[in-house]
Legacy VTK file of the C-alpha trace (Angstrom):
# vtk DataFile Version 3.0
C-alpha trace
ASCII
DATASET POLYDATA
POINTS 69 float
53.325 205.046 75.821
52.837 201.359 76.663
52.362 202.222 80.369
49.780 204.880 79.524
47.864 202.434 77.311
47.770 199.815 80.099
46.623 202.424 82.584
43.868 203.591 80.258
42.622 200.043 79.635
42.684 199.266 83.382
40.684 202.391 84.166
38.130 201.513 81.502
37.698 197.961 82.830
37.340 199.208 86.411
34.798 201.839 85.399
32.748 199.311 83.421
32.714 196.771 86.262
31.819 199.434 88.824
28.967 200.744 86.682
27.519 197.250 86.230
27.709 196.459 89.960
26.050 199.671 91.053
23.312 199.498 88.464
22.384 195.884 89.332
22.164 196.528 93.075
20.146 199.721 92.647
17.499 197.958 90.547
16.575 195.409 93.188
17.542 197.381 96.275
18.273 194.157 98.200
20.869 191.493 97.462
19.159 188.304 96.238
20.292 186.039 99.095
19.260 188.458 101.826
15.599 187.494 101.609
16.420 183.850 102.420
17.989 184.704 105.815
15.576 184.213 108.699
15.871 185.566 112.236
15.221 182.127 113.744
18.119 180.625 111.776
20.483 183.398 112.877
19.530 182.925 116.535
19.993 179.158 116.298
23.450 179.534 114.743
24.496 182.226 117.208
23.515 180.207 120.280
25.132 177.069 118.882
28.440 178.843 118.207
28.383 180.593 121.592
27.531 177.399 123.473
29.812 175.600 125.902
30.160 172.673 123.492
32.427 174.764 121.269
34.875 175.373 124.166
35.986 178.785 122.935
36.878 177.754 119.354
40.625 178.375 119.768
42.602 178.636 116.546
44.064 175.362 115.303
41.754 173.115 117.307
39.051 170.688 116.255
36.501 173.022 117.866
37.462 175.713 115.375
36.954 173.256 112.526
33.534 172.257 113.886
32.509 175.924 114.129
33.697 176.586 110.566
31.590 173.741 109.170
LINES 1 70
69 0 1 2 3 4 5 6 7 8 9 10 11 12 13 14 15 16 17 18 19 20 21 22 23 24 25 26 27 28 29 30 31 32 33 34 35 36 37 38 39 40 41 42 43 44 45 46 47 48 49 50 51 52 53 54 55 56 57 58 59 60 61 62 63 64 65 66 67 68
């Protein structure tokens, strides 16, 4: 009985959270931060990360840390 009660409560919490998330996103249609992203900024970041200065960004190197920041 205790297992069933926990399962029922978990299902209720999941259903409530899912309903709130879907209703909020359907009202606006677009996530709030999406409008602040500009094509020029994306291009600048992409070319900077793909540049020779990053030297491939191998894992565990300072270049990886620079790319992450």
